[in-house]
N, C-alpha and C positions, 0 to 999 in steps of 0.2 A: 906395462901401459896402465896409466891411472885413469879410472873412470869416475864419473859423478856418482854420488851415493844413490843406491836403488835403481840404477840404470844399466841396461845392457844394449849393445849395438849388434844387430844381426848383419853379418857380412855374407857375401856370396859363398857358397859351399859351406854355409852354416858356421862360419867363423864369427866369433864375437869380438867386437872392437870397443874401445873405451869411448864414453861420452865426452864431449867437450868439458873442460874443467869447471866452467861456471854456470852454464845454462843447459837445459835439455828439453827436447820436444815432449818428453814424458811429464814435465812439470804439471801438476794438477790433474793428471789422468788417473782415476781410481779403478778403472775397469769394473765399475759397479760393485766393488768389493769381492769379486770372484775371479781374480787373476792378477797378473802383474804386467806392467808396461815394458815393452822393448822397442828399440828404434830400428826401423826398417832400413834397407840399403839406400832408400830415398830420403833418409833423415826425417821420417814421419813416425808418429807413435803407432804402435800396433799391440793390442792386448793379447796376451797368451792366457787363455781362459782355463780355469780349474776343470777337473773332470766333472762331467754332467752339465757343463755350460758351453755355450757356443758364442761366436762373435755376432753381434748385431751392429754392424759398422765396425770401424777399426778401434773404437775406444770404449765399447760397451760389451759386457758379458751377460747373456740372458740364459735362463734355463733351456737346456736342450730337450725339447719334448717330442723329439722325433719318434721315440719308441713308446710315447705315452698316449697316443690317440690312434684310433682305428676307424673313426667315422667323423663326419662334419659335425654331427650332433654333440660330440664330446667337446667340441671347440666353441660351443655357443657361449658368448660372453654377455648375452642379454642386452646388447647394444644394437638398436635397429640401424645404426649408421655405419656398421661394419659388416662386410661379407666374411663369414667364418668358414674356413676350409681346412681340412686335415690333409697335410702332405706327409706321406709315410717316411720321407727322408728328413724333412725339415721340421715336422711337427705342425702345430696349429698355426695357420697363417691368417692374419687379419688385414683386410683391405678396406679402406674407407670408401663409402658409396655416396651417392647423391639422391637417395630414395626419399619419397614423402615420409613424414613422421609427425608425431604429436608431441609438442613440448610441454603439455600439461596445462597450458594457459587457455581457458575457454574463450578469451577475447582475441586470440590470434588464429589465423587461418593460413592454409597453404604453406605449412611448415616443411622445411627440407633439410636434409643432412648435408653437413659441410665439415670437412676435417675431422670426421668421426664424432661430431656433435650435432644434435637436433637444434636447428636455428629457427627462431620465430619468423613467421611470414608476416603478412599484413595484419594489423590489429583492427582492421575495419570489418568487424563481424556484422553480418546482415543476414540473419537466419531466415527472415521472411521475404527477402529479396524486394524490399520496398524502397531501396536506395537510401534508407536512414539506418545509421549504425547503432548497435545495442547500447542503450544508455548506461548499462552496468560496466561498460568498458571505457577506457580513456578516450575522450573526444567524442563519445557517442551521445545521442540525444533521443533515441527511440525508447519510449517508456514501456513498450511491449513488442519485443523483437520476434515474437512468435505469431503476431497477427498483422498482416500487411495493411489492414484497414485502420490501424491505430499507429499514428506517427505525427511528427510536428507539422507535416504538410496537410494533414487531414483537417476536417472541420468538426467542431464539437456538435454542430447542428446538422451533420451530414445527411440525416434522414428526418429532419424536422423534429416533431414531438418525440419520436421514438428514441433518438440518440440524445435528447435532452432530458430523458428520464431513465437512462439505462445504467446509471451509477458508474460509468466509465469515463475516464479522462481521454476522450477520443483524439484530441490534438496535442496531448503531452505538455500542456502549459501549466499543470498543477491545479487547474480549476475544473470542477466536474459539474455537468448538467447545468442547472439554472444559475449556479455561481459563476459560470463562464459568460462573459458578455455576448458571445456568439449565440447563446441560447436565449438571450434577451433581445434577439432580432437586430435592432439598429445598434445595439451595444452602448446606448446612452446610460452612463452611470452617474449617479448623484450622491451627495453626502449630507447627513444630518449630524450635528454635534450640539452638545449642551451649551457651548460658547459661540455657536453660529448665529446667523441673522437671516430671517426669512426674506430680507431684501437682497441677499447675496444671490449669486448665480446658481449655487448649489453644486457646481462642477468641480470644486477642489476641496480636499480634506484638510482644510485650515479654518481657523476662526473667521478669516476674511472671505472665505469662499463657500463654506457650507451653510445650509439652512439650519434654523433653530428647531423647527418642529417637524414631526413625521407627517402631520396633516398637510403641511406645505407640499411635501413630496406627493402625498395622496391626491392632492388637488391638481398636480402638475403632470405626473408621469402618464405616458401613453404606452401603447402596446410595444413590447420589446425593451422597455427601460427598467432599470434597477436602482433602488436607493439602498445605500449601505449606512446603517445607523450605528454611530459610534457609542462606546460605553457611557452609561449614565442612566438617570431616572427621568422618565418623560410622563407627566400626568396628562394623558391625552385620550381622546376618543377618536379613533382613526376611521375615516370614511372615504374609501377610494372613489374618486369622481368618474374614472374611466375603466373600461374593461381592457384586458389584453386580448391576444388572438392565439389560435392554435400554433404552437411552436414559438410564440413571441409573448410570453406572459409579462405581466407587471409584477416585479419582485420586490418585496420588503424583506431585507436581510439584516439581522443583527450581527455586528462585528464585536465580539467580546460580550461582556455582561451588560445587557440592555434590559431595563425594567420598565414596563408600562404600568403605571400606578394610578388606579382609579380613585385613590384617596377617599374611598367610601362614598363619593359623591357622583362619579361618572358611571355610566351604565355599560359601555362597551369598550373593549380594547380595540377590536377590529369589527366593523359593521359592514357587511357586504350585502347590498340590496340591489338585485337585478344586475349583478356583475359576473363576469366570466374571466377565467384564466388569470387568477390572482395567486401568487405564492407568498406565504407568510412563514419565515424561517428564522428560528433561533431566539425568540423573545421569551422573557419571563413576564407574566401578567398576573396582577393581584389586586385585591380590594376594590373590585367593581361591584356596584350595588344591584340589588333586586329592584326592578321597576314594575313588578307585578304581573308580568305576562310570561310567555314562553321563550323569551330571548336568552342569550348566553353571552359570556365574556367575548367569545368569538362567535359571531352570529351570521349565519347564512340565510338570507331571505330571497328565495328564487334565484339563487346564485350557484353556478355550476363550473365544472372543469377547473377546480382550484385545489390548492394544496396547503395544508398546515403541517409543518414538520419541525422537529427539534425544539419544541416549545415546552415550557414549564408553567402551568396555569394552576393557581392555588388560592385558597381563602377568598372565594368569590361569593357574591350574594345570590347568584343564580347558577344555571348550567355553566360548566367550563366551556363546552363547545356545543352548539345546537345547529342542526341542519334539518329544516322542516321540508314538507312537500314542495316540490319544484326545485329543490337544490339537489342536483344529480351529478354523477360522474366526478365525485370529489374524493380526495385522499387525505387521510390523517395518519401520519407516521412518526414514530419515535417521539411521542409526547408523554409528559408526566403530568397527570391530572390528579390533584390532591386537595382534599377538604373543599370540594365544590359544595356550596350550601344546598343545592338541589341535586342535579344529576351531573355525572362525569361527562357523558356525551349523549346527545339525543339525535336520533336519525329518523327522518320521515321521507327522505327522497329515495332514489333508486341508483344502483351501480355505485355504491360507496364502499371504500376499503379503509379499514382501521387496522394498522399494522405496528407491531412492536411498541405498543403503549403500555404504561402502567397506570392503573386507576385504583385509587385507595382513599378511603375515608370520606366518601360523599355522604350527604345528608339523607338522600333517598335512594336513587338508583345509580349504580355505576354506569349502566347502559339503559336508557329509556327508549323503548321501541314505539315510535309514533307512526307506525304503518310503513316503515321502510321495506323496500323489496330489493332482492339481489344485493344484500349488504354482506360483506365478508369481513370477519374478524379473524386475524391470524397473528400468531407469535406474541399475543398480549398476556399481561398478568392483570386479571380482572378481580381485584380483591374486594368486591362489593357485589350487590345483588343485580340481577338482570330482570327487567319488567316482563319481557316476553321474548322468546327466541323465534317466533313466527316470521318467516321471510328472511331469516338470517342464516348464514353459514359460518360455522366455527371450526377453525383448524389450528391445532398446535397452540392452544391457550391454556393457561393455568387459572382456574376459576375457584373462588373461595367456597362456593356453595355446592357444586356438583361437578361431575365429569360431563362436560357438554358433548352432545352428539357431534360426530365428525372425526376426522383423522387427527391423531396426535395429541388430543386434549388430555389434561391431567387435573387432579384436585389434590395438590400437596402444598404445604407451607413453603413459600418461595424463599424463606430465610433472608429477609432484608437485613441490612447491617444495623440500622437504628431507626425504627419508624418514628419514635417520639422526637428524634432529632432531625426528621425529614431526610434521612439518608437511605435512599432506596437502591444503593448498590447491592448486588447479590453476594452472599457468603461464598468464598472460594478458599479452599485449603491452601492453594498456591499463593494466595494473597495474605495468608496468616490467620484466617479464621479456622474454626474447629471442624467444620464440615462443609460439604459442597451443596449448593442450592440445586434442587431438582430441575430448575429452569435453565441450567447451564447446558449448552449444546442440545436444546430440546426443540429447536425451531424447524421451519419448513424448508429452509434454504441456507446457503452460506452467508456469512456476514459480508463477504466481498460482493456477492451478487445483489445484496440488499443495501449496499452503500454504507454499511455500519462497521467496516473493518478498521476505520480510524477512530472509532468510539469504543467505550468500555462499559461493562457491568461490574468491573472489579475495583475494589477500594485502592489498589496500588496502581491503577491507571493503565495496566497492560491491555492493549486493544483486543477486541474480540476477533477470533479467527476460526476457520473451519465452520461447522454448523452453528448458526446464529443462536445466541442466548435469547430467551424470552424477555419481553419487557423493554423498558426505557434504557437507552445507552447514553452515558455521560461523555462529554469531552474529557480526555485524559488530563 
């Protein structure tokens, strides 16, 4: 009897018969390389496995581990989606389960096993259970999934003044504190451009819609409104006509490089007289003249509850900033005060905070004390003299002349990059300089908590993180 090559036929009583001459059920059956294929009496393929192997179905040969395991632990395949059991007769047995599992993706939850594999569940991760999904995951928009009070449905001004000065983007819209229209009360936003016109409405950031002067905004804005000043040079003396209100300040904010230039003829960049709740943010101010009294480039006269932040004031004819008696509860933060002809900052009011400023090269005093009380200086680099420390508290400052009384103060060269070139970045080995400034990570709090984590003291623009660096922080 002729049989097809490589083929046997199993007949009853173990007789072998020939395969058909042209085709065979064994065609393509390899028996996993550990046996050979025979044809059963039902004309189906059946693997005859080598010694040490057993059938796993009719066409596969697998290792016979029946004698190789004595406990379930020996059969552990590290797959959470199989139940591993040692059968003394059959060896290790692996059965797929439907248990919960972790697929390693932090954005998915409720992962379960299926067909021996961990399958991702819903990708709607909501760790703080505020019904907004983690913004780090696909489709998510919650910028802080660990805090239920912070999400796109929250309000930036959810607790009035407190949440408008907490340095947190409470509503996840990319705008923080007074840069968010919600913190400007009514949300009215106006624009000033060098190609604008004061006869325009001021409500559009175009030449046909924006105002030409900052003073037009200062004469128009009321509580809760903001003006965004576009890049350029503005030779102006700005005098706000109105006051803001608690939680609804009037905000003057520079967008890009905005210079207020006194051209050696004007006396003030910003003049606040009996005004409250004014925010001045992000301007460069220079070449304002001395008018022979105690005024400054930014001048507070009986004006309170206001903020000057992120400003660079230099080469002025008088004080860079002055706040005399009656100007209380004000904040100066992250300002660079350089080459002020008289004093860097003068304080005569009460409850004033000066934080993360750099003061250098003034003609007389870096800080002039005009009877100020409860005045806090923290995280500053004061590389000039101080007239008197009476009534002042100093914490975490670097002072040129002495170690000031208080917590965390030092007297060490801050290692500015290039004083003559007006570059007051700090020396960082990581940025390519030869040594680290002692002002790095020397502050009272974290850069994040102080709202400086998007700014830098490094020449390579890497933002500050962890404990805040002392002194002024640049935009990267």
